[in-house]
N, C-alpha and C positions, 0 to 999 in steps of 0.2 A: 824611274819611277814616276808615274802620273801623279799630280796633284791628289787626285781622288783616291789614289791607294795609300798615299802619306797620310791623310786625313783619316781614312779607315784604321790605319796602324795605331795612329794616336788615341782615336776613341777606343780601339781594343785595349790598348795598354791602361786606359782609365777605367775600363769596365771590369778589368781584370784585378784592379787594386780593392783590397777589401777596405782599405781607408777611403775610398770614395763612397762606397755604399754605407758605411759606418757614418760618413759626414752627412749623408742623405737622411739616415735614420733620426741623427741629432738635430738637424736642421727643422726636420718635421715636428718633432718634439716641442723643440723651443717656439717654433711658429705657432702651434696649437697653444702653448702656455700663453704666449704674449697675445694672441686673438681672444681667447675664453677669457682672460683678466681685463681685456680692454672691452669687451662687449659688455661683460657685467658691470664694470664702472661706468660704462656709457649709460648702461639701463638704470643704474642708481642716480646718475644725474638727470635722466629722463622721468624721474618720479616714479619707477616700479615700485609696487608693493604700498602704493599710497603715500609714499614720501614726498617732501617738497622737492619740486622739479626745479632745474636751473634755467636762467633766462635761456630761451631758445635760440637766440642769435650767438650764443656761446658755444652751442654744441655742433662742432664741426667732425665730419667722419675723418678728415684729414689728421687733425689733432688726436680724436679719440678712439680711431680704429686703424687706420693705414700705417701711421708712424709707429703706435706700439708694437703692431704685428711685424713690421719690417725690422723691428729692432733684434730680432734673431739672426737676420742677416749680418747686421753691424757686427754682432760677436762671430759670426762665422766667417765674414771676409777678413776680420782681424787675426782670429785665431786658428781656423781651419784650413781655409782655402789655400793659404801659402805654402802649406805642405803637400797639396794635390799638385800645384804649379811646380814646386821644388823638385818633386818626384819624378816628373816628365823629363827634366834634364839631368838630375843627379844620378838616377839609376842608369841611363846611358853612358855616362861618364864612368862610373864605378865598376860597370860590366865590359868596358871597352868596346861598347856596340857603336859608340861615337864615332871611332876610326874607320868602322865599316861603312858608316852613314856618309861620311864625308868622302868617299869614294863613289856615293851614288851620282846619276846624272843630274839630279835637281840640287840646286844651290843651297847653302845653310840658311839663307834667308828663306827660301820656300819651306824648308822644314820648320823654321820659328813660325811662321806664318800658319803652318797647319796646326801647330802645338797650339797657338792662339785660338784658331777655330775650334779645337776640341775643348779647350778650356771655357769658351763661350757657351758651347754645347753642354758642358757640365753645369754652368751657372745657369742656363735656361731650364735645364732639368730640376736644378735645386729651387727653383721658384715655383713648382708645382704645388707644394703646400700652400703658398701665398695666395695663389689663384683659386685654391679650394676654399681658402678663408674669404676671399673676395665673393665666391658663389655662395657661401653659407651666408654671409651678409646681405648679401641681395635677397636670399632665399627668406631671411627673417623681416624682410621688408626695409632694409637699410638704404641709404641713399650713397651714389658714388658719383664724382665728377670727372670725367675721362682723363681732361688735362692734369688733374691733381695725380691722378693714378700714375699716367704716362711719365710726368716730369719726376715724380719720386722713384720710379723704375728706372729711369733714365740716371738719375743722380747715383742710385746705388751700384747700377751696371758700370758707371764711369769709374765709381770707386773700387771695383771690383777689376777693372782692366788695370788701374794704377798698382794696386796690390800685386795682382799677377805678375806685372812686368818688374816689379821690384824683385820678387821671389825669384823670377827665372835669370834676371841678371845676377844675384847672389849665387843662385846654383851654378851659372856658369863661371862666375869668378872665383868661387870657394872650392876647397878641395872635398868637401863632404857636404851631406844634407843637412847635418847637425849644424855646422858652420854657417850655413846658408840661412837656416831658421832664426840664427842669432842675429845675424845682419837685417833681416826682416823686422825681428822684433825690436832691435835697436832704432830701425827707421820709425816704426810705429810709435816707440816711446819719445822719440826725438820729436814728432810732431805734436804730441799730447803735451810736452813741455813747451814748447813753441806758442801753441794755442793758448796754454795757461798764463805764460809771461805776456803775452801781447795784450791780455783784457786790460782796456782802459789806458793804453800807452799812446795810441795813435802812432803816425809816422810810418817809417819803413818796416818797423817790426809788425805793427798790425796789418799792414798790407801783404806782407808775406804769410801771415796767420791765417789770413782770410782764404788762403789756398790749401790749408791743410786738409786731410780727408774728413776730420771732424767737423770742421767749420765749413766745407763745402756741404756736407750732409745736413748741417742746420738750415743750410738755404734752401736746400730741395724741400725738406721736411716743411718749410713755411709756403711752399708753391712758387718759390723765387727761383727763375731761370736766367743765371747770368751768363753771357756769350764768353765773358773772359775766362769765368771759372772752367767752362766746358773746353776751351781752347787749352788752356794751361794744363788741365788733367789729361788732354790727349797727347800733348806734345810730351809731358814727362813720361807717360806710357810708352810713347814710340821710342822714346830715349832709352828706357829701360829693355825693350825687346832688341833695340839696335845694339845695345851693350852685349846683350847676350847672343846675338849673332857674332859680334866681333870676337868675344873671347872663346867661342866654341870653334873657331878656325885654329885647331891645333897645330897646323903645320905653318903658321906663320910666327914668327918671332915675336917675344914678348914686347920689344921696342916697337914693332909695328903696330901690335895690337893696342899698345898706349897711345900711339901717335893717333889712330884712328878712334880709339875713345875720346881723345881730347878734341879732335874735330868735331864728333858727335855732341859732346856737352857743350862746346862752343855754339854749334848751330842751334842747339835746343835753348841755350840760355839766351840767345839774341830773338828767336822766334817766341820764347816765353816773355821777354821784356815787352815785345810789339803786342802778344796777345793781351797783355796787363792794361794796355792802353784803351781796349775796347771798352765802351762804357754801355753799350746796349744790354738791356735786360727786360724780362717779360714776367709779369705777373700773373701767374696761372691760378692761383688760388680763387676759390670760387666768391670768397668774401672780401676780396681786394685788401688783405691785411699788409701787403707790402707796398701800398699807394695811398697818397691823399686822394680827395674826391676830385673828380675831373676839373671842378672849377678851380679848385686850390691848385691844381697841377698848371692850368693855364696861366693863372696870376704869378706863382713862382718863376716860371720860365719866362715871364715878360720883365723880371727884375733882373738888370744887366751888371750890377755891381757886384763883386765877389763878396762871399759872406763868409766871415771868420766866427768859430763858436769856441768860447774858452769855458771849458767845465771844470768846475772845483769840486770834484766829486772823486771818490776811490773807486776802484774797479770792483771791490766787494760791495759797494753800497748798493742796495736793490734799486734804488732811483737811476742809477748809472745804467743797469741793465734795461730798465723799462725805457730809459732815453734812447739807449741804443737801439733796440728791437723795434720800438713803436713810433720813433721820430727820427732819428738821425737816418736810419735805412731808408725811410720814405724822403727825406730830406735830399739825400744823396742822388737818388733815381730822379727827382724831379727838378733838382737844379744843379749843374755840372760843376761850378765853381764855389763849393762848400769845403772850408777848411775846418778842422777840429783840432783844438789844443787841449792837453790833459795836463795840467800843471802838477797833480798830485800822482802821476803814475808812479806805480811802485810802492805807494803808502797805504798802509790799512784803512785808515780812516777812522779807527775805533777810539783813539786818544787824540783826534786833532784839536788843537787851540786855535787854529787858524780862522781869524774871524771872517774870512771869504768862503770858508767851507760851505758847500751847499748852492753858491751862487753859479749862474749859468750867463755869461757876458756875450752879447751879440755886436759884432761890428759889421756893418754894411757901409762901405765907402769911406766917409768922414764922421758918421754916424754911430753911435753905440747906446746900448740899453743892457741893462741887468735884471734878471728875474730869477728867483728860486723855485719856479714850478718848472716841470718837466712833462706837462700833460700837452698834447697836441694842439689844442685849441689856442692855449695861451701863448705857446713857442709861435705858431703861425700870425697870432696878432701882433706879436712882437716885432716880427720880421715885416708884416706889412706896414707897421706904424713907422719904421726905420725907413722903409722905402717910400712911403707917403702913399702908398697904395691902398685903396678901399678894400676891406676885406669881403670876400664874395659872400653871398647867403650859404650858411650851413646846409648841406644834404644829409639827409637821414639814410642810414645803410638800408640798402634793399635786400640785404642777405636774411632770407628767413630762419635760418637754422633747421637743423634736422634730428629732432630728438627720436628716439626708439627705446621704448619700454619693454624690451625683451631680453631673456636671458640667452646664453649661448648653447641651447638644447641641442644635445646630439653631437656638439664639437668634440667632445672627450672621446667619444667611440672613433671617431674619423681620425683624429692625429694621434691618440695615444693607443690605439688597437689596430684600425684598419691600415693605417699608412706603415708602421713597422712590419706588419705582414706581408703587405703587399711588396715592399723592398725587400724583403728576405727571401720572398718565394721568386722574384725576379732575379736576384742574386744567385740563388739556389738553380734555378732552371738554366740560366746562362753558365754556371759552372760545370754543370753536369753536361751540356752541350759542347763546351770547351774540351773537356775531357775525352767525351766520344771521338771529338774530331782528332785529338792527339793519337787515340787508341787505333783509330782507322788509318792515320798517316803511319803509325808504328808498323802495323800489320801489313800494309802495302811495301 
């Protein structure tokens, strides 16, 4: 059987599934809800109705429109799409169709590849409501930055591939779709727990947590493209698909499949460790929120001594969050040899009697300094003082901001009425066409 025929088979199975069409309806409704809420909130912040407008530079479509709208896909990837991926494998196992498919000329690897292609096709189709939202936003006069949109879509696509690979591997390993779904849910909850535990801890735990699906999404939502994140997500996805292919070879013994799985895991682990060493990243946000000014980046790059920062703050302290997102993230990108220590990791900070609580200690070579401020300017001035470097002139942000005081007019009709009707009509027409073909074949 040719690859083209295999792809057609997988797409036909997806299209024949009522769950897939129901998923499209739900995604459209959730996307519409997220988009309408985001546009109306953006309009309020822009001063619609005579209200006070927020500072224009703080109005970014990436934060105000794109991220809330794609929040629907966060939910779909976590709770809905795994069942679509599981069904492609579990249905063939339960019906014994897999035994026949293993006798086809095409290898099991090719069959897994065609399933992945079909899943990517379903993902693209599910993105239609998001593209409709973008068209409506542009129709309202809103601004879009192509690099931000593409980076955000790439991040969610990588997350989709990761969850799809875990779902297919679970379906190949487990005896039923329900058991596979539990495995995927356990994986998701486990990554949530790791992300929560790693907050403000530093070390290997925080490093591992930075590659969880939730953490990687936060990076893409900031307009940051980290090459190590992309590579690690692709490696783990390929591992999941490889595990699925290994365990769907029913003719091989369990010992052989275990050995092949161990080899695949070992190769993936080595590749992941190598990928985690890649430091390249790209700030694709229009307002350069992930970067210091070019002059500060040049000055920091010229400091050769390693920098150690000891933060006496708990993970629940809002200052810690601001420090991580607005200073440390930029500092790690601008200077390679930055080490951060969290002495209060795991403590709440609510009843701290430590006299050093709130201090941030900087050590550069043999020199050290302490500050209680976590603002960007003071942090940079402290580092420059330790290095004996003259602070460059401060550069004002050139980001103008993009206020838009318009409501989401017409969006309710598009997402809540037109989209469900269109999906239902396409499903009904396809179903009638399929039944008509079956009757013709039966008559023949």
